[in-house]
C-alpha positions in Angstrom: 130.5 -70.4 -86.4 129.1 -69.1 -83.7 126.2 -71.0 -81.8 125.6 -72.9 -78.9 125.0 -75.9 -78.0 122.1 -77.8 -76.1 122.5 -80.8 -74.1 119.6 -83.4 -71.4 116.8 -84.1 -73.6 115.6 -86.8 -73.2 112.5 -89.6 -73.5 110.3 -89.5 -70.6 107.3 -90.4 -69.5 103.9 -88.1 -68.9 104.7 -86.1 -65.7 108.8 -86.6 -64.8 110.9 -83.7 -65.2 113.8 -83.1 -67.9 116.7 -80.0 -67.8 117.9 -78.8 -70.3 121.3 -76.6 -70.8 122.6 -74.5 -73.0 126.4 -73.6 -73.0 128.9 -72.1 -75.7 132.2 -71.9 -75.8 132.6 -69.2 -77.9 130.2 -67.0 -76.7 129.0 -65.7 -73.4 126.4 -65.6 -72.0 126.2 -63.9 -68.9 125.3 -60.4 -70.7 123.3 -61.7 -73.6 119.6 -62.4 -73.2 119.1 -66.6 -73.6 116.1 -68.3 -75.6 114.6 -71.2 -75.5 112.3 -72.1 -77.9 110.7 -75.2 -79.8 109.7 -77.3 -82.8 107.4 -80.2 -83.0 107.0 -81.9 -86.0 105.0 -80.6 -87.9 104.6 -77.4 -86.6 105.8 -74.4 -86.7 108.4 -73.3 -83.5 107.5 -71.2 -81.0 109.6 -70.1 -78.5 109.1 -71.4 -74.6 111.4 -69.0 -72.8 113.6 -66.3 -72.1 116.1 -64.6 -69.6 117.8 -61.5 -69.8 121.1 -60.4 -68.6 119.9 -57.0 -68.1 118.0 -57.2 -64.6 117.1 -61.3 -65.2 113.3 -60.9 -66.1 112.3 -64.0 -67.2 109.1 -64.7 -69.4 107.4 -68.2 -70.2 105.1 -69.1 -73.3 101.5 -69.8 -71.7 102.0 -73.4 -72.5 104.7 -73.6 -70.0 103.9 -71.8 -67.4 103.6 -73.6 -63.5 105.9 -76.2 -65.4 109.3 -74.6 -66.6 111.1 -72.6 -64.8 114.8 -71.0 -66.7 117.7 -69.9 -65.1 121.7 -68.8 -65.7 124.3 -70.1 -63.6 127.3 -67.5 -64.5 129.4 -69.3 -63.2 129.1 -72.4 -66.0 128.0 -70.1 -68.6 125.4 -71.8 -69.1 121.5 -71.2 -69.4 119.0 -74.0 -67.5 115.7 -75.2 -68.7 114.0 -77.0 -66.0 111.0 -79.0 -67.3 108.6 -80.3 -64.8 104.9 -81.6 -65.2 106.3 -82.7 -69.4 102.9 -83.7 -71.1 103.8 -85.5 -74.2 102.7 -81.9 -76.2 105.7 -80.7 -74.4 107.4 -83.3 -76.9 109.5 -81.4 -79.2 113.2 -80.5 -80.1 114.3 -77.3 -77.9 116.4 -75.1 -79.2 118.1 -72.9 -77.4 119.3 -68.9 -79.0 120.5 -65.1 -78.2 119.3 -62.5 -79.6 123.2 -60.6 -79.3 121.5 -58.5 -76.4 121.1 -58.5 -71.9 117.1 -58.1 -72.7 114.8 -60.6 -74.3 113.3 -60.2 -77.7 111.6 -61.2 -81.3 114.6 -61.2 -82.5 117.8 -64.2 -81.8 120.3 -64.2 -84.4 122.2 -67.5 -82.9 121.1 -70.3 -82.5 122.0 -74.4 -81.0 121.0 -77.5 -83.2 119.1 -77.9 -80.9 118.1 -81.9 -78.6 115.1 -83.8 -79.4 112.6 -84.1 -76.2 110.4 -87.0 -76.5 107.4 -86.8 -73.6 105.7 -90.6 -74.4 104.2 -93.5 -72.2 
């Protein structure tokens, strides 16, 4: 089945940084909008960030603005989520997904398995 693969999660202390990666062997991500989502224990899944393909525009949830940066490396077929100044409330399983469109939107059809991010002292 078509899927994306996340990596880069881990256990860090508050204030530290992580960089998550999203890629896929079965799918060229360069022509697709890629979103990052997260789901904490007991919480609904929420959108974190998205990068479009058409114009490389980006958006971010208010909770991560100024701390997280999404970017794309077309040569590596990879989308990154740089997470700085991590807070305990950032702890969640992080997923990347695509809506199979060039622009970001609300419906994302293909997902990865997730990577765990835990922020704790």
